[in-house]
DRENDO-1510 file (C-alpha; in Angstrom, 1 decimal, always signed):
<recs>
REC; n; res; u; v; w
REC; 1; MET; -31.3; +10.6; +18.9 .
REC; 2; ASN; -28.7; +10.8; +21.6 .
REC; 3; ASN; -26.3; +13.6; +20.8 .
REC; 4; ARG; -23.4; +11.3; +21.5 .
REC; 5; GLU; -24.4; +8.6; +19.0 .
REC; 6; PRO; -22.4; +10.0; +16.0 .
REC; 7; GLU; -19.4; +10.4; +18.2 .
REC; 8; LEU; -19.7; +6.9; +19.6 .
REC; 9; THR; -20.2; +5.5; +16.1 .
REC; 10; LEU; -17.0; +7.1; +14.8 .
REC; 11; ALA; -15.1; +5.9; +17.8 .
REC; 12; PHE; -16.3; +2.4; +17.1 .
REC; 13; LEU; -15.3; +2.5; +13.5 .
REC; 14; GLU; -11.9; +3.9; +14.3 .
REC; 15; ARG; -11.0; +1.6; +17.1 .
REC; 16; GLN; -12.8; -1.6; +16.0 .
REC; 17; PRO; -12.8; -1.6; +12.1 .
REC; 18; ALA; -12.8; -5.4; +11.8 .
REC; 19; ALA; -15.8; -5.7; +14.1 .
REC; 20; ALA; -17.6; -2.9; +12.2 .
REC; 21; ALA; -16.8; -4.7; +8.9 .
REC; 22; ARG; -18.5; -7.9; +10.2 .
REC; 23; VAL; -21.6; -5.9; +11.1 .
REC; 24; LEU; -21.8; -4.3; +7.6 .
REC; 25; GLU; -21.4; -7.7; +5.9 .
REC; 26; GLU; -24.6; -8.9; +7.6 .
REC; 27; ILE; -26.9; -6.1; +6.5 .
REC; 28; ASP; -28.4; -5.3; +3.1 .
REC; 29; PRO; -25.7; -3.9; +0.7 .
REC; 30; GLY; -27.8; -0.9; -0.1 .
REC; 31; ASP; -28.1; -0.1; +3.6 .
REC; 32; ALA; -24.4; -0.7; +4.2 .
REC; 33; ALA; -23.6; +1.6; +1.3 .
REC; 34; ALA; -25.9; +4.3; +2.7 .
REC; 35; PHE; -24.2; +4.1; +6.1 .
REC; 36; ILE; -20.7; +4.3; +4.6 .
REC; 37; GLU; -21.7; +7.3; +2.5 .
REC; 38; ALA; -22.7; +9.2; +5.6 .
REC; 39; VAL; -19.2; +8.7; +7.2 .
REC; 40; ALA; -16.0; +10.5; +6.3 .
REC; 41; ALA; -13.8; +8.4; +4.1 .
REC; 42; ARG; -10.9; +8.4; +6.6 .
REC; 43; TYR; -13.2; +6.5; +9.0 .
REC; 44; ALA; -15.0; +4.3; +6.5 .
REC; 45; ALA; -12.0; +3.2; +4.3 .
REC; 46; PRO; -10.3; +1.0; +7.0 .
REC; 47; VAL; -13.7; -0.7; +7.6 .
REC; 48; VAL; -14.4; -1.3; +4.0 .
REC; 49; ALA; -10.9; -2.7; +3.5 .
REC; 50; ARG; -11.5; -5.3; +6.2 .
REC; 51; MET; -14.9; -6.5; +4.8 .
REC; 52; ALA; -15.1; -9.7; +2.8 .
REC; 53; PRO; -14.1; -8.6; -0.7 .
REC; 54; TRP; -17.3; -9.6; -2.3 .
REC; 55; ALA; -19.3; -7.7; +0.3 .
REC; 56; ALA; -17.2; -4.5; +0.0 .
REC; 57; ALA; -17.4; -4.6; -3.8 .
REC; 58; ARG; -21.2; -4.8; -3.7 .
REC; 59; CYS; -21.2; -1.8; -1.3 .
REC; 60; LEU; -19.0; +0.2; -3.7 .
REC; 61; SER; -21.3; -0.7; -6.6 .
REC; 62; GLU; -24.3; +0.6; -4.6 .
REC; 63; MET; -22.9; +4.1; -3.9 .
REC; 64; PRO; -22.3; +7.0; -6.2 .
REC; 65; ALA; -19.0; +6.7; -8.2 .
REC; 66; ALA; -17.6; +9.9; -6.6 .
REC; 67; HIS; -18.0; +8.5; -3.1 .
REC; 68; ALA; -16.6; +5.1; -4.1 .
REC; 69; ALA; -13.6; +6.8; -5.5 .
REC; 70; SER; -13.0; +8.8; -2.3 .
REC; 71; LEU; -12.9; +5.5; -0.4 .
REC; 72; LEU; -10.4; +4.0; -2.8 .
REC; 73; ARG; -8.2; +7.0; -2.4 .
REC; 74; ALA; -8.2; +6.6; +1.4 .
REC; 75; MET; -7.3; +2.9; +1.5 .
REC; 76; PRO; -4.1; +1.1; +0.7 .
REC; 77; TYR; -3.5; +0.7; -3.0 .
REC; 78; GLN; -3.6; -3.1; -3.2 .
REC; 79; ASP; -6.8; -3.3; -1.2 .
REC; 80; GLY; -8.4; -0.9; -3.7 .
REC; 81; THR; -7.2; -3.1; -6.6 .
REC; 82; SER; -8.6; -6.2; -5.0 .
REC; 83; LEU; -12.0; -4.6; -4.7 .
REC; 84; LEU; -12.0; -3.2; -8.2 .
REC; 85; ARG; -11.4; -6.7; -9.6 .
REC; 86; LEU; -14.8; -7.7; -8.3 .
REC; 87; ILE; -16.8; -4.7; -9.6 .
REC; 88; ASP; -18.5; -5.2; -13.0 .
REC; 89; ALA; -17.4; -3.1; -15.9 .
REC; 90; GLN; -20.6; -1.0; -15.8 .
REC; 91; HIS; -19.8; +0.3; -12.4 .
REC; 92; LEU; -16.0; +0.2; -12.7 .
REC; 93; ALA; -15.6; +2.8; -15.4 .
REC; 94; PRO; -17.4; +5.6; -13.6 .
REC; 95; VAL; -15.4; +5.0; -10.5 .
REC; 96; LEU; -12.1; +5.1; -12.3 .
REC; 97; ASP; -13.2; +8.3; -14.0 .
REC; 98; GLN; -13.6; +10.0; -10.6 .
REC; 99; LEU; -10.0; +9.2; -9.5 .
REC; 100; PRO; -7.0; +11.4; -10.2 .
REC; 101; LYS; -5.5; +10.5; -13.6 .
REC; 102; GLY; -2.3; +9.0; -12.2 .
REC; 103; LEU; -4.0; +6.8; -9.7 .
REC; 104; ALA; -6.7; +5.7; -12.3 .
REC; 105; LYS; -3.9; +4.7; -14.7 .
REC; 106; ASP; -2.2; +2.6; -12.0 .
REC; 107; PHE; -5.4; +0.8; -11.2 .
REC; 108; ARG; -6.1; +0.1; -14.9 .
REC; 109; ASN; -2.5; -1.2; -15.3 .
REC; 110; SER; -2.9; -3.6; -12.4 .
REC; 111; LEU; -6.3; -4.8; -13.7 .
REC; 112; SER; -4.8; -5.6; -17.1 .
REC; 113; TYR; -2.4; -8.2; -15.7 .
REC; 114; PRO; -3.4; -11.9; -15.4 .
REC; 115; LYS; -4.2; -12.7; -11.8 .
REC; 116; SER; -1.5; -15.4; -11.7 .
REC; 117; THR; +1.3; -12.9; -12.3 .
REC; 118; VAL; +3.2; -10.6; -10.0 .
REC; 119; GLY; +2.0; -7.5; -11.9 .
REC; 120; ALA; -1.6; -8.1; -10.8 .
REC; 121; TRP; -0.6; -7.9; -7.1 .
REC; 122; MET; +2.1; -5.3; -7.0 .
REC; 123; ASP; +1.6; -1.9; -5.4 .
REC; 124; GLN; +2.5; +0.8; -7.9 .
REC; 125; THR; +2.6; +3.6; -5.2 .
REC; 126; VAL; +5.8; +2.3; -3.6 .
REC; 127; PRO; +8.5; +5.0; -3.1 .
REC; 128; THR; +11.4; +5.2; -5.5 .
REC; 129; PHE; +14.3; +7.7; -5.3 .
REC; 130; PRO; +17.3; +8.5; -7.5 .
REC; 131; LYS; +20.5; +7.1; -6.1 .
REC; 132; ASP; +22.0; +10.5; -5.4 .
REC; 133; SER; +19.0; +11.6; -3.3 .
REC; 134; PRO; +19.8; +12.2; +0.4 .
REC; 135; ALA; +18.5; +10.0; +3.2 .
REC; 136; SER; +16.4; +12.9; +4.5 .
REC; 137; GLU; +14.4; +12.9; +1.4 .
REC; 138; GLY; +13.4; +9.3; +1.9 .
REC; 139; LEU; +12.5; +9.9; +5.5 .
REC; 140; ASN; +10.3; +12.9; +4.6 .
REC; 141; PHE; +8.4; +10.7; +2.2 .
REC; 142; VAL; +7.9; +8.0; +4.9 .
REC; 143; LYS; +6.5; +10.6; +7.2 .
REC; 144; ARG; +4.0; +11.8; +4.6 .
REC; 145; ARG; +2.7; +8.3; +4.2 .
REC; 146; GLY; +1.0; +8.6; +7.6 .
REC; 147; SER; -1.3; +5.6; +8.2 .
REC; 148; ASP; +0.0; +3.8; +5.1 .
REC; 149; PRO; +3.6; +3.1; +6.3 .
REC; 150; VAL; +6.5; +1.6; +4.3 .
REC; 151; SER; +9.5; -0.3; +5.6 .
REC; 152; HIS; +11.8; +0.2; +2.6 .
REC; 153; VAL; +12.4; +2.6; -0.3 .
REC; 154; PHE; +13.6; +1.6; -3.8 .
REC; 155; VAL; +16.7; +3.3; -5.3 .
REC; 156; VAL; +16.8; +3.8; -9.0 .
REC; 157; ALA; +19.3; +5.0; -11.7 .
REC; 158; GLU; +18.8; +8.0; -14.0 .
REC; 159; LYS; +16.3; +6.2; -16.2 .
REC; 160; GLY; +14.4; +4.5; -13.4 .
REC; 161; GLU; +16.2; +1.2; -13.4 .
REC; 162; PHE; +16.3; -0.6; -10.1 .
REC; 163; VAL; +19.7; -0.5; -8.4 .
REC; 164; GLY; +19.0; -1.1; -4.7 .
REC; 165; ILE; +16.8; -1.0; -1.7 .
REC; 166; ALA; +17.2; +0.9; +1.6 .
REC; 167; SER; +15.3; +0.2; +4.8 .
REC; 168; VAL; +13.7; +2.9; +6.9 .
REC; 169; ALA; +15.9; +1.8; +9.8 .
REC; 170; ASP; +19.0; +2.4; +7.7 .
REC; 171; LEU; +17.7; +5.8; +6.7 .
REC; 172; LEU; +17.3; +6.7; +10.3 .
REC; 173; ARG; +20.8; +5.6; +11.2 .
REC; 174; SER; +22.3; +7.7; +8.4 .
REC; 175; ALA; +23.3; +11.4; +8.3 .
REC; 176; PRO; +20.5; +13.4; +6.6 .
REC; 177; LYS; +22.7; +14.3; +3.6 .
REC; 178; THR; +24.0; +10.8; +2.9 .
REC; 179; PRO; +23.3; +9.7; -0.7 .
REC; 180; LEU; +21.0; +6.7; -0.9 .
REC; 181; ALA; +23.7; +5.0; -3.1 .
REC; 182; GLN; +25.8; +4.8; +0.1 .
REC; 183; ILE; +23.0; +3.3; +2.2 .
REC; 184; MET; +21.2; +0.9; -0.2 .
REC; 185; GLN; +21.7; -2.8; -0.5 .
REC; 186; GLY; +22.4; -3.5; -4.2 .
REC; 187; ASP; +22.4; -7.3; -4.3 .
REC; 188; LEU; +18.6; -7.8; -4.5 .
REC; 189; LYS; +17.3; -8.9; -7.9 .
REC; 190; PRO; +13.9; -7.5; -8.9 .
REC; 191; LEU; +11.0; -9.5; -10.2 .
REC; 192; SER; +9.6; -9.1; -13.6 .
REC; 193; ASN; +6.0; -7.9; -13.8 .
REC; 194; ARG; +5.1; -11.1; -15.7 .
REC; 195; THR; +6.6; -13.5; -13.2 .
REC; 196; LEU; +4.2; -16.1; -12.1 .
REC; 197; LEU; +3.2; -16.0; -8.4 .
REC; 198; ALA; +4.4; -19.5; -7.8 .
REC; 199; SER; +7.8; -18.6; -9.1 .
REC; 200; ALA; +8.0; -15.5; -7.1 .
REC; 201; ALA; +7.1; -17.4; -3.9 .
REC; 202; ALA; +10.2; -19.6; -4.4 .
REC; 203; ARG; +12.6; -16.6; -4.0 .
REC; 204; GLU; +14.8; -16.8; -1.0 .
REC; 205; ASP; +14.8; -13.0; -0.7 .
REC; 206; TRP; +11.4; -13.2; +1.2 .
REC; 207; ASP; +13.4; -14.4; +4.2 .
REC; 208; SER; +15.1; -11.0; +4.3 .
REC; 209; TYR; +12.7; -8.5; +2.7 .
REC; 210; PRO; +9.0; -7.8; +3.3 .
REC; 211; MET; +8.6; -6.4; -0.2 .
REC; 212; LEU; +10.4; -7.1; -3.5 .
REC; 213; PRO; +10.7; -4.7; -6.4 .
REC; 214; VAL; +8.8; -5.3; -9.7 .
REC; 215; VAL; +10.3; -4.1; -13.0 .
REC; 216; GLY; +9.2; -3.9; -16.6 .
REC; 217; ARG; +11.1; -4.9; -19.7 .
REC; 218; ARG; +13.5; -2.0; -19.4 .
REC; 219; LYS; +14.3; -2.9; -15.8 .
REC; 220; ASN; +12.5; +0.3; -14.7 .
REC; 221; VAL; +10.7; +0.0; -11.4 .
REC; 222; LEU; +6.9; -0.4; -11.8 .
REC; 223; GLY; +6.1; -1.1; -8.2 .
REC; 224; GLY; +6.7; -3.6; -5.4 .
REC; 225; ILE; +4.9; -6.8; -4.2 .
REC; 226; THR; +4.7; -7.4; -0.4 .
REC; 227; ARG; +4.7; -10.7; +1.3 .
REC; 228; ALA; +1.1; -10.2; +2.3 .
REC; 229; ASN; -0.1; -9.5; -1.2 .
REC; 230; LEU; +1.9; -12.5; -2.6 .
REC; 231; ARG; +0.1; -14.7; -0.1 .
REC; 232; LYS; -3.3; -13.3; -1.1 .
REC; 233; GLY; -2.6; -14.0; -4.7 .
REC; 234; LEU; -1.4; -17.5; -4.0 .
REC; 235; GLN; -4.5; -18.3; -1.9 .
REC; 236; GLY; -6.7; -17.0; -4.7 .
REC; 237; HIS; -5.2; -19.7; -6.9 .
REC; 238; GLY; -5.4; -22.5; -4.3 .
REC; 239; LEU; -1.7; -22.3; -3.6 .
REC; 240; THR; +0.1; -21.6; -0.3 .
REC; 241; ARG; +3.5; -20.4; +0.8 .
REC; 242; THR; +4.4; -21.2; +4.4 .
REC; 243; SER; +8.2; -21.2; +4.4 .
REC; 244; PHE; +8.9; -17.5; +5.0 .
REC; 245; ALA; +11.5; -18.2; +7.7 .
REC; 246; PRO; +9.3; -16.8; +10.5 .
REC; 247; ASN; +12.1; -16.5; +13.1 .
REC; 248; SER; +14.4; -14.4; +11.0 .
REC; 249; LEU; +11.4; -12.4; +9.7 .
REC; 250; ILE; +9.9; -11.6; +13.1 .
REC; 251; SER; +13.4; -10.5; +14.3 .
REC; 252; HIS; +13.8; -8.3; +11.2 .
REC; 253; LEU; +10.4; -6.7; +11.6 .
REC; 254; LEU; +10.7; -6.0; +15.3 .
REC; 255; THR; +14.1; -4.5; +14.9 .
REC; 256; SER; +12.8; -2.2; +12.1 .
REC; 257; TYR; +9.7; -1.3; +14.1 .
REC; 258; VAL; +11.7; -0.3; +17.3 .
REC; 259; VAL; +14.3; +1.7; +15.4 .
REC; 260; THR; +11.6; +3.4; +13.2 .
REC; 261; CYS; +9.5; +4.4; +16.2 .
REC; 262; SER; +12.4; +5.8; +18.1 .
REC; 263; GLY; +13.6; +7.6; +15.0 .
REC; 264; PHE; +10.2; +9.2; +14.4 .
REC; 265; LEU; +10.1; +10.4; +18.0 .
REC; 266; ARG; +13.4; +12.1; +17.4 .
REC; 267; LEU; +12.3; +13.6; +14.1 .
REC; 268; VAL; +8.9; +15.0; +15.3 .
REC; 269; THR; +10.5; +16.6; +18.4 .
REC; 270; GLU; +13.1; +18.5; +16.4 .
REC; 271; PRO; +12.2; +22.0; +15.4 .
REC; 272; GLY; +10.9; +22.2; +11.8 .
REC; 273; ALA; +10.9; +18.5; +11.4 .
REC; 274; LEU; +7.2; +18.0; +11.0 .
REC; 275; ILE; +5.7; +17.9; +7.5 .
REC; 276; PRO; +1.9; +17.9; +7.1 .
REC; 277; GLN; +0.5; +14.5; +6.3 .
REC; 278; SER; -1.2; +14.0; +2.9 .
REC; 279; SER; -4.9; +13.3; +3.2 .
REC; 280; ASN; -5.0; +11.1; +0.2 .
REC; 281; LEU; -3.0; +8.5; -1.7 .
REC; 282; GLU; -2.4; +10.6; -4.8 .
REC; 283; LYS; -0.6; +13.3; -2.9 .
REC; 284; SER; +1.6; +10.8; -1.2 .
REC; 285; ARG; +2.9; +9.0; -4.2 .
REC; 286; GLY; +6.4; +10.5; -3.9 .
REC; 287; ARG; +8.8; +10.7; -6.7 .
REC; 288; LYS; +8.3; +7.9; -9.2 .
REC; 289; HIS; +10.6; +7.2; -12.1 .
REC; 290; ARG; +9.5; +4.8; -14.8 .
</recs>
């Protein structure tokens, strides 16, 4: 074997995860699982997340529970939830048992919701911070997210009730010690975890926010649902949502992207500004208040 083959394989997986996913979909699930097992989770997870859900689920079912769990920890939360929905109970339980308790609990909660509701498609790892937290604390969390970025953080009251939302761009523009209560926008109404997807899609807030907060009966934040995950849920039920006001949305995302990138450049070049990135989802969960 050419000594450079492993290096070239990893480079292909890292740079062309979608193309690699198509290749793995075409081969026997057992062979695909064996290949994925031989690759570090940080290279394999983005590829598995881009595979057709049914193919990815079959691969996870073919591999040891511990390795399947390591892949789930390395991919975005909602991608992991989508795959777990397709794994039969016999293989599902061992995989969940291999996950950190907090993450396993979140997955079990998501799987317990009817697929037609917001709760089934929300991300329970979204960042939430008390309203008196400084802007710097929110930015530090964003940096720790690494390859799983966020555009907003949720602001909560003492008992975890949703009170507002703050964008990363707003955090970057604020003095480090500014309380989030002074930065947040407090006019956004959260969604109930039992809200039907069709009802959630009708909210005009999608024209201004890429993610909406999801709360429980006590108005405590349980997570957030993104525009992308809402669309996945709607498509799974034969529904569509096409009126997301693309012009205002694109403008909003581009502005946030440019400001965020320039802000990160400033942060990482300041002495002592860097914080080591977490290598897994459980360590980057941030402060959650329920």
